[in-house]
C-alpha positions, 0 to 999 in steps of 0.5 A, spaced: 500 500 500 505 504 501 509 503 495 502 504 491 501 511 494 508 513 493 507 511 485 501 515 485 505 521 488 511 521 484 506 520 478 502 526 480 509 530 481 512 528 475 506 530 470 505 537 474 512 539 471 512 536 464 510 539 458 505 544 456 499 539 454 500 535 460 496 536 466 496 532 473 491 533 478 491 529 485 484 528 489 478 525 492 473 522 488 471 516 483 474 519 477 481 519 482 480 512 483 477 514 490 484 517 493 489 518 487 491 522 481 489 524 474 494 525 468 490 529 463 493 530 456 490 536 451 489 533 444 489 537 438 482 538 438 482 544 443 476 543 448 478 536 448 482 533 454 483 525 455 485 523 462 488 516 465 487 515 473 490 511 478 488 510 485 487 506 492 481 505 496 483 503 503 476 500 505 476 495 511 470 492 508 473 489 502 481 489 504 482 495 500 483 496 492 487 498 487 483 503 481 484 505 474 481 508 468 481 512 463 476 518 460 475 524 457 473 532 458 470 537 454 471 544 456 465 548 454 469 554 457 476 555 461 472 554 467 467 548 466 467 541 463 463 535 462 467 529 463 466 521 462 470 516 465 470 508 465 474 504 470 476 498 474 477 496 481 481 490 483 479 488 490 483 483 494 479 480 499 482 480 506 478 474 508 480 469 503 485 472 499 481 472 492 482 478 487 475 480 484 475 485 478 469 490 478 468 495 472 464 502 472 463 508 469 461 515 470 459 522 467 459 529 470 461 536 470 468 539 473 469 546 475 476 549 475 476 555 479 483 558 477 481 556 469 483 550 465 491 551 464 492 554 471 494 551 478 488 551 482 482 547 485 477 543 481 470 541 484 466 536 480 459 532 481 458 526 477 453 520 476 456 513 477 455 506 475 459 502 479 456 495 476 450 494 480 447 501 482 447 508 479 449 514 484 451 521 485 458 523 487 462 529 488 469 530 488 475 535 489 482 535 487 488 540 486 490 541 478 498 542 478 
């Protein structure tokens, strides 16, 4: 678990220092793998960004899980984007040692308080499908 957290932190720091088209966010929410980071790449189509996510969920009920996925955001203004995300979590059961995989996705909105290309807080709301039910969720992150 400590190794995974270190990789997430290093990935976020590295991406935050990279090229102009690459951005990183660290946050809490479904699109961040519960607690994790998101690395975004600006595509040649100006309003479209694609992103990859890696994170962890330290839930004691399931023994913890590793999460990852990909998605896309379309910026309607420099402060507001709509996004779609799909991902998987890999859960290790603490009781019998089995590893289970679950898939899910979400669609939602994000508000970039400092703007698209500037460091700052990102607030989001999404509607997620976790493989069984639909649920509303919120997220908060910092964009580097």
